[in-house]
PLY file of the C-alpha trace (Angstrom):
ply
format ascii 1.0
element vertex 356
property float x
property float y
property float z
element edge 355
property int vertex1
property int vertex2
end_header
17.55 16.94 -3.79
17.93 15.53 -7.30
16.92 12.05 -8.47
20.58 11.03 -8.25
20.76 12.32 -4.67
17.56 10.51 -3.68
18.83 7.27 -5.18
22.11 7.74 -3.31
20.20 8.47 -0.08
18.28 5.23 -0.51
21.35 3.33 -1.66
19.79 2.33 -5.00
20.70 2.89 -8.65
17.39 4.23 -9.90
14.74 6.64 -8.49
12.00 4.01 -8.54
10.27 2.60 -5.47
7.98 -0.40 -5.63
4.80 0.43 -3.76
4.16 -1.71 -0.67
1.04 -3.88 -0.74
-0.82 -4.95 2.38
-3.14 -7.88 2.92
-0.85 -10.61 1.63
-0.19 -9.02 -1.77
3.44 -8.20 -0.98
6.02 -10.94 -1.43
9.66 -11.19 -0.47
10.30 -12.38 -4.02
8.97 -9.13 -5.55
10.69 -6.85 -3.04
14.02 -8.58 -3.58
13.59 -8.63 -7.38
13.05 -4.86 -7.56
15.98 -4.21 -5.22
18.25 -6.52 -7.18
17.29 -4.66 -10.37
18.37 -1.32 -8.91
15.10 0.07 -7.56
13.83 -0.01 -3.99
11.73 -3.07 -3.26
9.09 -2.75 -0.55
7.03 -5.09 1.61
3.73 -4.06 3.19
3.85 -5.47 6.72
0.68 -3.88 8.11
-1.07 -7.23 8.75
1.98 -9.08 10.08
2.69 -10.12 13.64
5.88 -8.80 15.24
7.50 -12.20 14.76
6.48 -12.28 11.09
7.95 -8.81 10.53
11.37 -9.93 11.74
11.10 -13.15 9.73
10.16 -11.22 6.57
13.20 -8.96 6.91
15.44 -12.02 7.23
13.86 -13.62 4.16
14.36 -10.50 2.03
17.99 -10.25 3.15
18.48 -13.86 2.08
17.33 -12.88 -1.43
19.14 -9.56 -1.86
22.03 -7.59 -0.43
20.52 -4.36 -1.76
18.42 -1.91 0.29
14.70 -2.55 0.76
11.79 -1.01 2.67
9.30 -2.36 5.17
6.01 -0.47 5.41
3.58 -0.07 8.33
0.33 1.77 8.95
0.77 4.23 11.84
-2.98 4.36 12.39
-3.98 0.76 11.83
-7.20 0.50 13.83
-10.28 2.71 13.94
-12.23 2.97 17.21
-13.79 -0.43 17.82
-11.72 -2.11 15.13
-9.72 -4.17 17.63
-11.71 -3.47 20.81
-15.08 -5.09 20.12
-17.44 -7.39 21.96
-19.81 -10.12 20.79
-22.64 -7.65 20.19
-20.40 -5.45 18.02
-19.25 -8.48 16.07
-22.77 -9.82 15.58
-23.96 -6.45 14.22
-21.19 -6.47 11.62
-21.81 -10.09 10.66
-25.49 -9.36 9.95
-24.44 -7.17 7.01
-22.44 -9.89 5.28
-24.63 -12.82 6.39
-26.77 -12.84 3.20
-23.64 -13.38 1.11
-22.40 -16.22 3.30
-25.88 -17.82 3.13
-26.13 -17.38 -0.65
-22.81 -19.14 -1.13
-23.49 -21.85 1.43
-20.63 -20.70 3.66
-20.49 -20.98 7.42
-20.59 -17.67 9.28
-17.31 -16.69 10.95
-16.92 -17.15 14.68
-16.00 -14.37 17.08
-12.24 -13.78 16.64
-9.62 -12.66 19.12
-8.17 -9.17 18.51
-4.89 -10.63 17.20
-6.82 -12.71 14.68
-8.08 -9.38 13.32
-4.87 -7.36 13.48
-1.89 -6.05 15.42
-1.35 -2.63 16.91
1.29 -0.38 15.39
3.09 -0.11 18.73
3.64 -3.89 18.73
4.76 -3.95 15.12
7.12 -0.97 15.12
9.25 -2.41 17.93
9.79 -5.51 15.81
10.55 -3.40 12.74
13.17 -1.41 14.63
14.70 -4.68 15.76
14.73 -5.92 12.15
16.46 -2.70 11.00
15.36 -2.52 7.35
17.42 0.06 5.44
14.20 2.02 4.79
11.06 2.40 6.91
8.08 3.70 4.97
4.73 4.41 6.58
1.21 5.60 5.81
-1.84 6.82 7.77
0.09 9.13 10.04
3.46 9.98 11.54
5.35 7.83 14.03
6.26 9.34 17.37
9.43 11.37 17.82
10.87 8.43 19.77
10.38 6.08 16.80
11.82 8.54 14.28
14.85 9.13 16.52
15.33 5.38 16.82
15.30 5.12 13.02
17.95 7.82 12.72
20.10 6.13 15.36
19.96 2.92 13.31
20.73 4.66 10.01
17.27 3.89 8.62
15.80 6.25 6.01
12.18 7.24 6.73
9.51 7.81 4.06
6.04 9.13 4.91
2.98 9.39 2.68
0.90 12.53 2.21
-2.42 13.02 0.42
-2.46 16.79 0.95
-0.08 19.71 1.33
-1.00 19.97 5.02
0.03 16.36 5.59
3.31 16.91 3.73
4.07 19.92 5.91
3.35 17.85 9.04
5.75 15.14 7.84
8.42 17.78 7.21
7.92 19.27 10.68
8.37 15.82 12.22
11.73 15.38 10.48
10.74 12.62 8.02
13.46 12.13 5.40
11.41 11.72 2.19
7.76 12.37 1.37
5.49 10.42 -0.97
2.88 12.65 -2.62
0.19 10.11 -3.38
-2.52 11.22 -5.76
-6.05 9.88 -5.77
-5.35 7.97 -9.02
-3.42 5.38 -7.00
-4.83 1.95 -6.25
-5.52 0.64 -2.76
-6.14 2.67 0.37
-6.09 6.46 0.51
-3.74 6.97 3.49
-5.07 10.35 4.67
-4.47 11.20 8.33
-5.32 14.86 8.95
-8.63 15.12 7.09
-11.19 12.64 5.78
-9.90 10.73 2.78
-12.92 11.97 0.81
-11.77 15.53 1.49
-8.18 14.82 0.41
-8.69 13.69 -3.17
-5.98 15.63 -4.97
-4.48 14.30 -8.19
-0.82 13.38 -8.49
-0.08 16.18 -10.98
-1.26 18.97 -8.65
-0.14 17.40 -5.38
3.40 16.77 -6.62
3.78 20.38 -7.72
2.41 21.79 -4.48
4.40 19.58 -2.16
7.69 19.93 -4.03
7.31 23.71 -3.98
6.44 23.97 -0.29
8.53 21.44 1.64
12.28 20.85 1.86
12.41 17.01 1.88
12.57 15.44 -1.56
9.25 14.33 -3.00
8.36 10.93 -4.38
5.34 11.02 -6.73
2.82 8.18 -6.60
-0.42 7.50 -8.44
-1.02 6.92 -12.14
2.62 6.17 -12.99
3.26 2.97 -14.96
6.00 3.80 -17.49
8.77 6.19 -18.47
6.37 8.93 -19.51
4.96 9.02 -16.00
8.40 9.08 -14.40
9.59 11.89 -16.66
6.41 13.88 -16.03
6.74 13.46 -12.27
10.32 14.72 -12.36
9.31 17.68 -14.49
6.75 18.59 -11.82
9.31 18.56 -9.02
9.46 14.94 -7.87
12.87 13.38 -7.38
11.60 9.79 -7.59
8.42 7.79 -8.18
6.60 5.09 -6.29
4.80 2.57 -8.48
2.15 0.20 -7.18
-0.34 -1.22 -9.68
2.24 -1.98 -12.40
4.25 -4.10 -9.95
1.09 -5.65 -8.47
0.27 -7.05 -11.92
3.65 -8.81 -12.10
4.11 -12.55 -11.70
6.29 -11.94 -8.63
3.53 -10.25 -6.61
1.09 -11.98 -4.29
-1.94 -11.12 -6.45
-4.12 -14.07 -7.40
-4.23 -15.03 -11.08
-7.81 -13.74 -11.48
-6.86 -10.38 -9.96
-3.78 -10.12 -12.18
-5.83 -10.99 -15.26
-8.34 -8.26 -14.44
-5.56 -5.69 -13.96
-4.30 -6.53 -17.44
-7.78 -6.71 -18.99
-10.71 -4.51 -19.94
-12.33 -4.54 -16.48
-9.51 -2.33 -15.16
-10.98 0.58 -17.12
-13.50 1.06 -14.32
-12.21 1.63 -10.81
-14.02 3.11 -7.84
-13.24 4.56 -4.43
-15.14 2.76 -1.70
-15.13 2.03 2.03
-17.09 -1.17 1.47
-14.12 -3.56 1.64
-12.30 -2.55 4.81
-14.08 0.46 6.26
-11.40 2.79 4.90
-11.52 4.48 1.51
-9.67 2.52 -1.17
-9.55 2.29 -4.97
-10.52 -1.04 -6.52
-11.79 -2.41 -9.80
-15.58 -2.14 -9.68
-17.38 -5.43 -9.08
-20.62 -6.85 -7.68
-19.62 -5.91 -4.13
-19.00 -2.23 -4.89
-22.16 -2.05 -6.98
-24.33 -3.46 -4.21
-22.58 -1.89 -1.22
-21.49 1.43 -2.76
-19.31 3.39 -0.36
-20.83 1.78 2.73
-18.63 0.94 5.73
-20.35 -1.49 8.08
-17.66 -2.04 10.71
-14.51 -0.20 11.85
-11.13 -1.05 10.33
-9.69 -3.73 10.59
-12.78 -5.69 11.72
-14.58 -5.07 8.44
-11.52 -6.24 6.50
-11.40 -9.39 8.63
-14.98 -10.29 7.73
-14.36 -9.70 4.03
-11.24 -11.89 4.26
-13.36 -14.67 5.77
-15.78 -14.44 2.86
-12.90 -14.67 0.40
-11.31 -17.54 2.32
-14.57 -19.48 2.15
-14.79 -19.03 -1.61
-11.19 -20.12 -2.09
-11.76 -23.22 0.04
-14.52 -24.23 -2.36
-12.48 -23.41 -5.45
-14.90 -20.64 -6.44
-13.97 -17.30 -8.08
-13.52 -14.42 -5.63
-13.38 -11.46 -8.01
-16.97 -10.28 -7.56
-16.95 -10.30 -3.76
-13.44 -9.24 -2.78
-11.15 -6.25 -3.22
-9.35 -5.87 -6.54
-6.97 -3.01 -5.77
-6.08 -1.09 -8.90
-4.94 2.39 -9.90
-6.66 4.37 -12.64
-3.74 3.88 -15.05
-4.11 0.08 -15.14
-5.39 0.10 -18.77
-1.85 1.17 -19.73
-0.24 -1.92 -18.21
1.70 -4.09 -20.65
4.23 -6.02 -18.61
4.14 -9.13 -16.44
7.54 -9.17 -14.74
9.30 -6.77 -12.38
12.24 -6.52 -14.77
9.99 -5.50 -17.67
8.13 -2.93 -15.55
11.35 -1.35 -14.31
12.73 -1.27 -17.85
9.59 0.54 -19.05
9.86 3.05 -16.20
13.48 3.79 -17.03
12.77 4.31 -20.73
14.36 7.62 -21.71
16.26 7.96 -18.41
20.02 8.20 -18.28
20.94 4.93 -16.51
24.60 5.67 -16.00
0 1
1 2
2 3
3 4
4 5
5 6
6 7
7 8
8 9
9 10
10 11
11 12
12 13
13 14
14 15
15 16
16 17
17 18
18 19
19 20
20 21
21 22
22 23
23 24
24 25
25 26
26 27
27 28
28 29
29 30
30 31
31 32
32 33
33 34
34 35
35 36
36 37
37 38
38 39
39 40
40 41
41 42
42 43
43 44
44 45
45 46
46 47
47 48
48 49
49 50
50 51
51 52
52 53
53 54
54 55
55 56
56 57
57 58
58 59
59 60
60 61
61 62
62 63
63 64
64 65
65 66
66 67
67 68
68 69
69 70
70 71
71 72
72 73
73 74
74 75
75 76
76 77
77 78
78 79
79 80
80 81
81 82
82 83
83 84
84 85
85 86
86 87
87 88
88 89
89 90
90 91
91 92
92 93
93 94
94 95
95 96
96 97
97 98
98 99
99 100
100 101
101 102
102 103
103 104
104 105
105 106
106 107
107 108
108 109
109 110
110 111
111 112
112 113
113 114
114 115
115 116
116 117
117 118
118 119
119 120
120 121
121 122
122 123
123 124
124 125
125 126
126 127
127 128
128 129
129 130
130 131
131 132
132 133
133 134
134 135
135 136
136 137
137 138
138 139
139 140
140 141
141 142
142 143
143 144
144 145
145 146
146 147
147 148
148 149
149 150
150 151
151 152
152 153
153 154
154 155
155 156
156 157
157 158
158 159
159 160
160 161
161 162
162 163
163 164
164 165
165 166
166 167
167 168
168 169
169 170
170 171
171 172
172 173
173 174
174 175
175 176
176 177
177 178
178 179
179 180
180 181
181 182
182 183
183 184
184 185
185 186
186 187
187 188
188 189
189 190
190 191
191 192
192 193
193 194
194 195
195 196
196 197
197 198
198 199
199 200
200 201
201 202
202 203
203 204
204 205
205 206
206 207
207 208
208 209
209 210
210 211
211 212
212 213
213 214
214 215
215 216
216 217
217 218
218 219
219 220
220 221
221 222
222 223
223 224
224 225
225 226
226 227
227 228
228 229
229 230
230 231
231 232
232 233
233 234
234 235
235 236
236 237
237 238
238 239
239 240
240 241
241 242
242 243
243 244
244 245
245 246
246 247
247 248
248 249
249 250
250 251
251 252
252 253
253 254
254 255
255 256
256 257
257 258
258 259
259 260
260 261
261 262
262 263
263 264
264 265
265 266
266 267
267 268
268 269
269 270
270 271
271 272
272 273
273 274
274 275
275 276
276 277
277 278
278 279
279 280
280 281
281 282
282 283
283 284
284 285
285 286
286 287
287 288
288 289
289 290
290 291
291 292
292 293
293 294
294 295
295 296
296 297
297 298
298 299
299 300
300 301
301 302
302 303
303 304
304 305
305 306
306 307
307 308
308 309
309 310
310 311
311 312
312 313
313 314
314 315
315 316
316 317
317 318
318 319
319 320
320 321
321 322
322 323
323 324
324 325
325 326
326 327
327 328
328 329
329 330
330 331
331 332
332 333
333 334
334 335
335 336
336 337
337 338
338 339
339 340
340 341
341 342
342 343
343 344
344 345
345 346
346 347
347 348
348 349
349 350
350 351
351 352
352 353
353 354
354 355
């Protein structure tokens, strides 16, 4: 399927997908802006309640009549991540307690499971009810029942693969389009068949392998910030690209000003893969936390992410910087970033592309 065919399948003008951001970094404003500009805007809904998922879809529709995507994590809880007791919680808190004490912050109280996260099964029912034009997902493959429900509703499905084996599994399940996400990408590595550390293939190689071995059209992701990246991805067999970090640095995203400034500054030269923020492997700008914690997970996902969010929330409540003790998701190509608006990023991506 050519880039034109993929765009037509998605109902958009251009073969550019805005990467979905979890953890409050997605905004309806950014998703709608990219869709209105002719790309496919996306919203990462992995932390939202079922009610918030339906509300988000309504808000995006109020801002654009163009297609958009909602994204979920199929595997969104590791063992013990939502089923934990006081003893489990206390063990996890002991790891972060020195940081809370140093900063004069009160230790978090034992949360309810829904204060930590929602199960995919709860979320996907709401997403199907919301009927976004496109359903994208990471960390696995939805059940046959869910995929059939998407087809019955006319929803296009997009799954993410970090290896050829994962891409072949997505094809076998009947997923419409496949994102080949290289390890250059920022944020979480959404591996689901092997350990993320054992699935660290670059975008250049992964795109070529997947496009040569599966029938669904391939969307390249990781290390793409401008027209050179888009043209290279298409030359390697991709029909479209998914771009995360470049859109995350835009004014329309939910990134905090200090995070955005770091993405556009010298610190973005050094990124690292670490499980120290959420318990799952993810690429972030290196900071004090990654230097002191390394690749150490201390609680299952999403419990570990909840505790880190409480630390960040405490700093924000005191008006203190958060950059040294919170995640700063960033891809390796961030030093190439030059633009601060979705329109400027899309224009750079389309440089040299026939827009007719």
